[in-house]
LOMARKOL-428536 format. One record per residue (C-alpha): y, z, x; residue number from 1. Coordinates in pm, 1 decimal, padded with zeros to 6 digits. Each point is the difference from the previous one (the first is absolute). Layout:
% residues N
+----------+----------+----------+-----+
!        y !        z !        x ! pos !
+----------+----------+----------+-----+
!        Y !        Z !        X ! NUM !
...
+----------+----------+----------+-----+
END
This chain:
% residues 76
+----------+----------+----------+-----+
!        y !        z !        x ! pos !
+----------+----------+----------+-----+
! -02841.3 ! -00454.2 !  01030.8 !   1 !
! -00036.5 !  00154.2 !  00360.9 !   2 !
!  00217.9 !  00001.6 !  00308.9 !   3 !
! -00204.0 !  00129.1 !  00311.2 !   4 !
!  00220.5 !  00071.3 !  00310.0 !   5 !
! -00154.7 !  00152.5 !  00324.2 !   6 !
! -00005.8 !  00376.1 ! -00125.8 !   7 !
!  00026.1 ! -00037.4 ! -00361.0 !   8 !
! -00148.9 ! -00209.0 ! -00334.7 !   9 !
!  00283.0 ! -00041.2 ! -00254.9 !  10 !
! -00159.9 ! -00045.5 ! -00365.8 !  11 !
!  00221.7 ! -00108.0 ! -00305.3 !  12 !
! -00110.6 ! -00010.7 ! -00350.9 !  13 !
!  00121.5 ! -00264.9 ! -00243.8 !  14 !
!  00224.4 !  00205.0 ! -00252.4 !  15 !
! -00160.9 !  00045.2 ! -00344.6 !  16 !
!  00243.2 ! -00274.3 ! -00156.1 !  17 !
! -00084.0 ! -00235.0 !  00224.1 !  18 !
!  00201.4 ! -00166.3 !  00319.0 !  19 !
!  00343.5 ! -00094.3 ! -00134.4 !  20 !
!  00103.9 ! -00300.6 !  00204.9 !  21 !
!  00323.4 ! -00021.1 ! -00132.1 !  22 !
!  00108.9 !  00366.0 !  00079.0 !  23 !
! -00158.3 ! -00009.6 !  00323.3 !  24 !
!  00197.9 ! -00338.2 !  00081.9 !  25 !
!  00370.5 !  00220.1 ! -00103.7 !  26 !
! -00128.1 !  00283.5 !  00142.4 !  27 !
! -00063.2 ! -00194.3 !  00356.6 !  28 !
!  00349.5 ! -00165.0 ! -00018.9 !  29 !
!  00205.9 !  00305.4 ! -00077.0 !  30 !
! -00175.9 !  00197.3 !  00283.5 !  31 !
!  00072.7 ! -00259.7 !  00246.5 !  32 !
!  00366.8 ! -00144.7 ! -00083.6 !  33 !
!  00115.4 !  00389.6 !  00186.4 !  34 !
! -00158.3 ! -00080.5 !  00304.8 !  35 !
!  00050.1 ! -00347.2 !  00050.5 !  36 !
!  00383.3 !  00063.4 ! -00106.0 !  37 !
!  00009.4 !  00295.7 !  00260.6 !  38 !
! -00167.0 ! -00262.9 !  00252.0 !  39 !
!  00213.8 ! -00289.5 ! -00049.7 !  40 !
!  00286.5 !  00230.0 !  00004.7 !  41 !
! -00119.3 !  00112.2 !  00372.1 !  42 !
! -00055.0 !  00385.5 ! -00131.8 !  43 !
! -00373.3 ! -00022.8 !  00105.7 !  44 !
! -00186.3 ! -00191.5 !  00224.8 !  45 !
! -00266.2 ! -00250.7 ! -00041.5 !  46 !
! -00252.5 !  00261.2 !  00111.6 !  47 !
!  00131.8 !  00283.5 ! -00246.0 !  48 !
!  00003.1 ! -00255.1 ! -00268.9 !  49 !
! -00336.8 ! -00096.4 !  00036.6 !  50 !
! -00148.5 !  00346.7 ! -00008.3 !  51 !
!  00170.3 !  00034.2 ! -00308.1 !  52 !
! -00140.4 ! -00233.0 ! -00155.7 !  53 !
! -00350.2 ! -00002.1 !  00084.4 !  54 !
! -00002.2 !  00412.7 ! -00008.6 !  55 !
!  00295.2 !  00110.3 ! -00235.8 !  56 !
! -00008.3 ! -00268.0 ! -00285.8 !  57 !
! -00365.1 !  00022.6 ! -00063.6 !  58 !
!  00011.5 !  00397.4 ! -00043.8 !  59 !
!  00299.7 ! -00074.3 ! -00215.4 !  60 !
! -00195.4 ! -00260.1 ! -00176.5 !  61 !
! -00282.0 !  00218.6 ! -00061.6 !  62 !
!  00201.3 !  00297.9 ! -00142.4 !  63 !
!  00164.9 ! -00168.7 ! -00220.5 !  64 !
! -00256.5 ! -00201.5 ! -00126.2 !  65 !
! -00195.6 !  00299.6 ! -00055.5 !  66 !
! -00290.5 ! -00109.0 !  00163.8 !  67 !
! -00261.7 !  00199.8 !  00147.9 !  68 !
! -00084.5 !  00035.6 !  00361.5 !  69 !
! -00266.5 !  00164.0 !  00184.1 !  70 !
!  00006.5 !  00075.0 !  00364.5 !  71 !
! -00316.2 !  00041.2 !  00201.1 !  72 !
!  00035.8 !  00143.7 !  00358.0 !  73 !
! -00262.6 ! -00199.0 !  00266.6 !  74 !
!  00091.2 !  00223.6 !  00235.6 !  75 !
!  00272.4 !  00196.0 !  00218.3 !  76 !
+----------+----------+----------+-----+
END
């Protein structure tokens, strides 16, 4: 899987034991729940919650699942 941004390409390889969809779904719920609760309790703003959802949650999932991620810088 590849994600291309303005300055980088992120390449993610399938884990050797395959994609564990039930585990992935459970981890996503675990990662998102505290953010959702903080937002609904007015502890963080919509902008902050969106940033956490789209930046921190994927990073945490990649780490917890042991997924190899390669970053290729296109330019500075």
